[in-house]
C-alpha positions in Angstrom: 12.6 -22.8 3.8 10.0 -24.1 1.6 6.9 -22.3 0.4 4.3 -24.6 2.4 6.2 -24.1 5.4 7.0 -20.8 5.1 2.8 -20.3 4.8 2.3 -22.6 7.8 5.2 -20.4 9.7 3.2 -17.0 8.3 0.1 -18.3 9.7 1.8 -18.3 12.8 2.5 -14.7 12.6 6.6 -15.7 11.7 8.2 -12.4 10.4 11.2 -14.4 9.0 8.5 -16.5 7.4 6.4 -13.2 5.9 9.8 -12.0 4.7 10.7 -15.2 2.5 7.5 -15.0 0.9 8.1 -11.6 0.2 11.2 -12.2 -1.1 10.2 -14.9 -3.2 6.9 -13.5 -4.6 7.8 -10.1 -5.0 9.1 -9.7 -8.7 5.8 -12.2 -9.9 3.4 -9.4 -8.5 5.1 -6.5 -9.1 5.7 -7.8 -12.6 2.1 -8.6 -12.9 0.7 -4.7 -12.0 3.7 -3.6 -14.3 2.5 -5.2 -17.3 -1.0 -4.2 -16.3 -0.9 -0.5 -15.8 2.9 0.2 -17.3 3.7 2.8 -14.3 6.4 1.7 -12.1 5.1 4.0 -8.8 2.0 2.7 -8.8 3.0 -1.1 -9.7 4.9 -1.0 -6.4 2.2 0.7 -4.4 0.0 -1.6 -5.6 2.0 -4.4 -4.9 3.0 -3.5 -1.5 -0.9 -3.4 -0.6 -1.0 -6.8 -2.1 1.5 -8.1 0.1 0.2 -6.0 3.3 -3.4 -7.5 2.4 -2.0 -11.1 1.8 -0.1 -11.3 5.1 -3.2 -9.8 7.4 -5.8 -12.4 5.6 -3.0 -15.7 5.5 -5.1 -17.1 7.7 -8.0 -17.6 4.9 -5.1 -19.0 2.2 -6.3 -22.3 1.0 -3.5 -24.6 0.1 -5.5 -26.2 -2.9 -4.8 -23.1 -5.1 -1.3 -21.8 -5.6 0.4 -19.1 -3.4 1.4 -17.1 -6.5 -2.0 -17.4 -7.8 -3.9 -16.3 -4.7 -1.4 -13.5 -4.7 -1.8 -12.2 -8.1 -5.8 -12.6 -7.4 -5.6 -10.2 -4.4 -3.5 -7.4 -6.5 -6.1 -7.9 -9.5 -8.6 -6.7 -6.9 -6.8 -4.1 -5.5 -6.6 -2.4 -8.8 -9.8 -3.2 -9.9 -10.8 -1.5 -6.5 -8.4 1.7 -7.4 -9.6 2.0 -10.9 -13.2 1.8 -9.2 -12.6 4.8 -6.7 -10.9 6.6 -9.6 -13.8 6.6 -11.8 -16.4 7.5 -8.8 -14.8 11.0 -8.1 -15.7 12.6 -10.8 -19.3 13.4 -11.6 -20.7 13.7 -14.7 -23.9 15.5 -16.2 -25.3 15.3 -20.0 -27.1 17.8 -21.6 -29.7 17.1 -23.7 -30.2 20.5 -25.5 -27.3 20.3 -27.9 -26.3 16.7 -27.4 -22.4 18.2 -26.0 -21.3 16.6 -22.9 -20.3 18.6 -19.9 -18.2 17.4 -17.6 -19.0 18.5 -13.8 -15.5 17.9 -11.8 -16.0 18.6 -8.2 -14.1 21.5 -6.6 -11.6 19.9 -4.1 -10.2 23.1 -3.0 -10.0 23.0 0.9 -12.2 25.2 3.1 -10.7 27.2 5.7 -12.2 24.2 8.3 -10.6 21.7 5.8 -7.2 23.0 6.5 -7.6 23.3 10.5 -9.2 19.7 10.5 -5.8 18.6 8.1 -3.5 20.6 10.4 -5.2 18.6 13.6 -4.6 15.4 12.1 -1.3 15.8 10.9 -0.5 16.8 14.2 -2.0 13.8 15.9 -0.1 11.7 12.9 2.6 13.1 14.1 2.4 12.0 17.6 1.3 8.6 16.5 4.5 8.2 14.3 6.5 9.3 17.7 5.6 6.3 19.1 7.1 4.0 16.9 10.5 3.0 17.0 13.2 5.1 15.4 14.1 3.2 12.5 10.5 2.9 11.8 9.9 6.5 12.1 13.0 7.0 9.9 11.6 4.9 6.6 7.9 6.9 7.2 9.8 9.9 7.3 11.7 9.5 4.2 9.1 7.8 2.3 6.2 10.4 2.8 7.3 13.4 3.7 10.6 13.9 2.0 8.8 11.9 -0.9 12.0 9.4 -1.8 11.7 6.6 -4.0 12.5 3.3 -2.4 15.8 3.2 -4.2 16.8 6.4 -2.5 15.7 5.4 0.7 17.8 2.4 0.0 21.0 4.5 -0.9 20.5 6.9 1.7 20.1 4.0 4.5 22.5 1.5 2.6 19.7 -1.3 3.0 18.4 -3.2 0.2 15.5 -2.1 -1.4 13.5 -5.1 -0.3 14.6 -4.4 3.5 13.0 -1.1 3.3 9.7 -2.3 1.8 9.5 -4.8 4.3 10.3 -2.2 7.1 7.8 0.1 5.6 5.3 -2.5 5.2 5.5 -3.4 9.0 5.8 0.7 10.1 2.6 1.3 8.5 1.2 -1.5 9.9 2.3 -0.4 13.2 1.1 3.2 12.8 -2.5 1.8 11.7 -2.5 -0.6 15.1 -1.7 2.6 17.3 -3.9 4.6 15.5 -7.0 2.4 15.7 -6.4 2.0 19.2 -7.2 5.4 19.8 
């Protein structure tokens, strides 16, 4: 399958085309992020987000640009958004009395109400996860509840890492659809 053909088929929601594009461009996007942030887990997470967003927005892809360039642009923008969110999460105040900077960090200790809401949300999430097919439930459980790496999940399920990434991407997408229907 050629790239142009895969893109055309992906626009028609062909899963094999998505897999083909993911397989062909994963290393380029991941390598780009790894050079930028020099953290394998963060680079991997951003790469997954990149493909998720790219596949959701595949209709907007303009063929006069290289597909690789389009993916890298999405990846770069996701990274910039993450940095902005991190900068905005800490509030700063500067005192003028002695010219020393004072940093006020927001107290993020959950209140009793927050804990109750979190428990209720977790219960709802678990019910929604149970609506997924068993193989999707399994990868979500291994990744997010047992906090295994992709390599560890790959070893556990005896499947290639790229299959695990695709399966997790699909599971998250299906779970998001289930949650949005409410």
